[in-house]
N, C-alpha and C positions, 0 to 999 in steps of 0.2 A: 716218362715211359708209362704206357697204359696197359697194365694187366699182364705183362709178359716179362720173364727174366731177361737181363741184358745179354745180348749175343755179341760175339766178335765176327764181323762180316768183312770179307775181302771182295771188293767190286772191281771187275775187270772189263772196262769198255773196249770195244773193238778198234776204236780210233779216238784221237784227241783233236781232230780237225774240227772246225766250226761247222756244226751240223745238228739237225733236230734230234736224231736218236741218241747221239753222243751227249748232247746237252741234257736230254731226259735222264740218261744214266747217272750223270753227275747230280742233277737236281734230286732224283729219288734217293741217291746215296746220302745226301745231306738231310733230307727229310726223315729217312730211317734213323740217322744219327740223332736227330732231334726227338725221336721217340724213345731215346734212352739206350741206344746201342753203340758200341765202338765200331766205327767204319773206317776202313783203309781202302784207298783207290790204288790199283796197280795198272799201269798202262804204258804205251809208247809215249815219247815226248810229243808235244804239240801245243797249239794255242790254248786249248781248254785246261791245261795243267794250271795255268794262272788262276782260272776260275775255281778249280779244286782247292787250291791253297787259300784263296780269298774266302772260301766258305769254311775254312778252319779244318779241312780234312787232310789227313796224312797222305802223302803220295809216294809210291815206290815206282821207279822208272824201269821199263823194259827196253832193251836196245831195239831200235826200229830196223836194224840190218839183220834180217832173218827170213827164213821161209815161214809160210803159214799153212797149216799149223806147225809148231816147232816143239820137238821133244825137249830141247833145252829150256824152253819156257815152261813146259809141263813139269820138269824137275824143279825149276825155280819156284813155281806155284806150290809144289809139295813142300819145299824147304820153308817158304814163308808161312804156310799153314802150320807146320810143326813148330817153328820157332816162336810164332805169335799166338799159338793155341786158338786158331781160327775155327769157328763153328760151321760157317757156311761160306762158299764161294759163289758169287753171282756173276756169271759170264754173259756178255752181250754179243750176239751173233755167232755164227757157227765155228770159226777158228778158235776163239776163246773157249767156247763150250767144249770142243774136242780136247783142247789142251788141259782144261780143268778136269774133265772126266778121266783122262789117262793119268794125270799127275796127282790128283787129289781123291777123286771118287773111287777109282779102281782099287787103289791100296787102302781104301776106307780111312783116309786121314780126316775127312770132313764131308759134309753134305755139299752137293753142287746143284744149283738151279741155273737155268738159262733163259735169256730173253731174246726173242727173234722179232725185230721190227721190220725186217724185209717182208716182201709181199708173198713169200712162200717159205716153208720150212725145208731145209736141206734133207734129202732122203737118207743120208748116212748118219744123222744125229742119233745117239743112243736113245732108245725108247723109254729107258728107265729114268732119265734126267727130267725132273719137273720143268716145264716150260711156261713162259708167258708169251702171248702173241698179241698183235695189235688190233685184230678184227675178229668178229664172230665167225665169218666165213673161213678164215685161216684156222681158227680153233677147231672148227668141225672137220676141216680137211686133215689136220694133224691127228685128231682122234681117229679118224677113219684109216689113217696110215699106220696106226698101231701105237702111238704114243700114249703112255699110261695116264699122265697127269698134265693137263693143259689148262691154263688159266687165262681168261681174257683180261688184258691190261692195256686199255686204250691209252694213246700218248697223252701224258698228263701236261697240264699247263699251270704255271705259277701265276694264279689269277691276281695275286697281290702285286707282284713285280710287273706283270703285263696288264696294265690297267688303262681304261679310257681317259683317265685324268692326266696321263702323261703328255708333256708339251711336245708338239711336233712342229710348231711354227719356226723355231730357230733352224731346224733342219731344212725346212722348205726354203727359207730365206737364203741359207748357205748354198743351196743348189739352184737358186734362181727360179723357183717355182712360183708363178704369180698367184695371187689370191683367187683369181677367177678360173684358174686351171684345175681340172679334176686329175689328181695324181693317182695313178694306178701303180702298185708296187708288187714286185716279186722278190722274195728273199729266200735263196736256196743255194745249194752247191751247183755249180755248172758242170754237170756230168752227163755222159751219153745216155745211161739207163735211167728211165723214169722221167728225168727232168728236161732233157734237151728239146724234145718235140714241143712241149708246152711253152718253153722259152721262145723258140722260133715262131710258134703260132701267135704268141702274145705280141711279138714285134710286128708281125704282119697285120694282125687285127687292129692294133693301135695306130699303125701307119695308115691303114684304110680310113679309120675314123678321122685322123688328122687331115687327110686329103679331102674329107667331107666338111672341113672347117669346124670340127668339134674341138672344144678346148681341152684336150687331153695330153698328158705326158705319161710315159712308162719309165719307171725306174727299176733297174735290176741290181740287187744287192747280193754279192756273192762272188766266188771265184772257183776255179777248178779246171780240169783237163779240157773241157769243151769251151773254154773262154774265147779262143780264137774264132770258133764258128759263130758263137753268139755275137761277138764284136763285129764280125763281117756282116752278119744279117742286120744288126742295128745300124751300121754305117750305110748300108744299102737303103734302108728305110729312111734314114735321115736325109740322104741325098735326094731321094724321090720327093720327099715333102718339102725340102728346102729349108729346114730348120732342125734343131736338135729335139726330136720327139722322144727318142729312146736314150736314156742315160744309164751308163754302166758305172757304178761307184766302186766296184771291187769289194773285197771282203771287209766286213765290220765285226770286230770282236763282240760288240754289243749292238745288235741291230734294232733295239727298241725305238730309237728315234725315227727309224724308217717306218716301222709299223705305225707309230703315233702320227707321222706326217701324212700317211696314206688316206685317200678318200675311198679307195677300193683296193682289196688285196686279191691277187691271183696266187694260188698255191695248191699244195697237196701235203698230206701227212701232218707232221708237227707244225710246219710253217703255217698251214691253213688254220690250225687251231689257235696259234698265237695271234693271227690276224683277228679271229673272232674274239679273243680275250680283250683286244683293244677296241671292240665294238665296231669293227669294219665289215661292210658287206663283202662276201667272199664268192669268188668264182673258182671252183675246183677244176683243175686240169689233170689229164692223164695221158694216155697214148692212143694210137689209132684214131686220132681225131676227137677225143673226148674233151668236153667242157660242160659245166653245169653251174648255174647260179644257185647258191644255197638259199632255200626258202623252206617254209613249213612243209610244203608238198614234197620237196626233194630230200629233206633231211633223213627220212627213214632209210633211203638207199645208202647214204653215207654211214649211218649208224650200223648198218649190217656189213658193208663191204669195205669200209674205210674211206679215207679222204683221197680218192683216186678212182679212175674208171678207164675202161677200154671201149673203143668204138663210139658211134654217134650218141650224143646226148639228145635232149628234147628239142633242141633247135637245129639239129643236124651235126655235121662233123667239120673239123678243121678250122682255119682262121675265120671263115664267114660265120660259123656258129658261135665262136668265141666273141666275135665282134657284136653279134646280136645280144648275147648275154651281158656284155659290158654296156652296150648302149641303153639297155633297159634301166640300169643303175645310174649311168651318167646323166640320163635325162631327168631324174627326179631326186632332188635332195631329200624329200620326205621319205621316199622308198629306201634310200641309203640309211637314213636314220632308223627306220623300222627294222630293216634287216640287221643293222648293227646291234640293236637292242636284243633281237631274237638270238643272234649268235653269242652275245655276251652271256645271256642267261643260260644258254645251252652249256657253255664252258663251265660256268659256276656250279651247275647242278650235276654234270656228268664227268667232267674231265679235271677235277681238282687234284692238285699235287698231294694234298693230305690224304685223299682217298687212295691214291696210288701207293703211298707209303704204307698205309694200313694193309692193303692187299698184298704187298711184297712181304711185309713182316709176317703175316699169316702163312704165306707160302714158305718162308724160311723155317718157321716153327714146324710145319708139317713135314718138310724135307728132312729136318733133323730127327724127327720122331719116327718117320716111316722109312727105315733103312731097307735096302735091297740085299738079298743074299749074295754071298761071294760067288756062288755058281752062276747066278743070273748076271752079275756084273761082268764076269769073265766071258760069258756067252755074248753079251752086248758089245764088249770090247772087240771080240773076234769079228762079229758081224759088221760093226761100225768101221773098223779098219779096212776090212775087205771092200765094203761099199765105197769108202773114201778113196782107196787105191784105184778102184774101177772108175770113179768119177774123175780123178786126176788124169788117168790114161785117156779117157774119152774126151776130156777137155783139151789135152795136148793134140789129139787127132783133129778136133774141130778147129783149133787154132791153126793147125797145119794146113787145113783146107780153107781157112778164112771164114769160118762160120761161128766162131766162139763169141758169145756176148761178153760185155765187160763184167757183168755181175749175174751169175746164173740164178741166184736166189730171186732176182728181179727180172728174169727173162719173161718176155711177154707171153710165150706159149704156156709157161707154168702158171702165170697169173690168170690167164684166160681160163685155164682148167679149173682153178679155184673159184673164180667168179661164176663160171657156168654151173659148177656143182652146188653153189650156194643159192642159186636163183629160186629153187623150190622152197628152201627155208625162208627166204626173204618174202616170197609171195604169201606164205602161210602167216607171216607176221603183219600183213597189211590190214588185217581186220580191225586192229585196235590202234588208231592213230590219235586218240583223244587226249594224250598227255605229254607230247614232246615239250621239253623244257617247262613243264607245268608243275610236277610234284617232286622232281628230283630223283625218280626211279632210275636205276642204272643197271646195265648189263655187266659192268666191270666188277671184278671180284668173285666171279663164279669159279670155284676151286675144284681141282682134281676131277675134271671131266664132267661135272654136273652142268647141264645146259643152263646158262643164265636166263633169268626171267627178263625179257626185253619188253618194257612197257614204252610204247611210242605214243606221244601225245601232243596235242596242239596247245600252243601258248596263246593266251589272250593278249590283245594289243595293250600297250601301256604308254 
């Protein structure tokens, strides 16, 4: 522990399926524990529970058969906090945040902080709960919406576990990837929101490259509700080319061999950053046709808006633009090497797990110290519940008329509004690009509404 008294922390991830934000929640929990605090994880059952136990963390199970948010879970959280003398509850995404606020923070049993790694902050979250968000643009939007304390916590990467020295050859051999083939890998949940368009575009783009006799294969690692649609598109591409160009492996509890085996990674969010940790060139995909190769020139955009985009990139939109981005990297082994080194250095200096743990620890201490009055908490509870009921009714109506998105926090219109509102701030930051991945300056860790100093700089070749 470094300079702070030991705390008892209850961490509540929103899901225990294999996914980037859930894995980040577990990794940060273990890293906070390693700083000298007692950390307990409470969650649904799921594949990541085994990871929690392997890390030596205590796990308390919540029944998965319930509505979200659940008053029963709120009561359970309150009971655990009282029984175990918990100091702070760290909830991830909006249902756990609401449940912890009502069951723990409202009766003032412990402090509550929340993490939102979705692309927008739900409008019914209590403004008094300190939040962390994943991009500077989302942080600004949350502050503008009235949230009192918002900290930038970019998705962290365990740069020691995810390392370029990892062996990927055995994985390539096991899946029949020839040494002369360029393996393009996507590792993500197969879900409609955020992911599906990029998955289908990647199938089309790599299929077009294969028809041009370029030595490429696309491997998709993951599973989810959109699996059937992705499988159908990959089968169509493979039939058109006359060989297996697109390979679906299904979900892997530990996808590190897939990252290690890749020559190029396509991704967004935490998956994109893990690809960089393995020193792989990265093409970021989003929605409405977005794709962009990460370079020193494009990095400032992603450092502001996150590892995602909407609309055309610098090469256009849709599968043709993604194909052009991939072809530039496929054509040059030297370019792939240089881009991989650049990405690895960026991860080491800006997205370390140790830095994330220190940021979260500081946030816990501030949340414990800066308590909110009972009157303010009651007012926030009234407003939040009223806004939540309105949201639920509106969502039922939209589902009835067939217009509800799978995940409203990742609805494209809401993301577009955040990205649009952030453009002026991003433009203002373009004047100083002399230090990207150069001196380790970082926007992460700006606490309680203070705008982080974003130094964007150019890395020299090595």
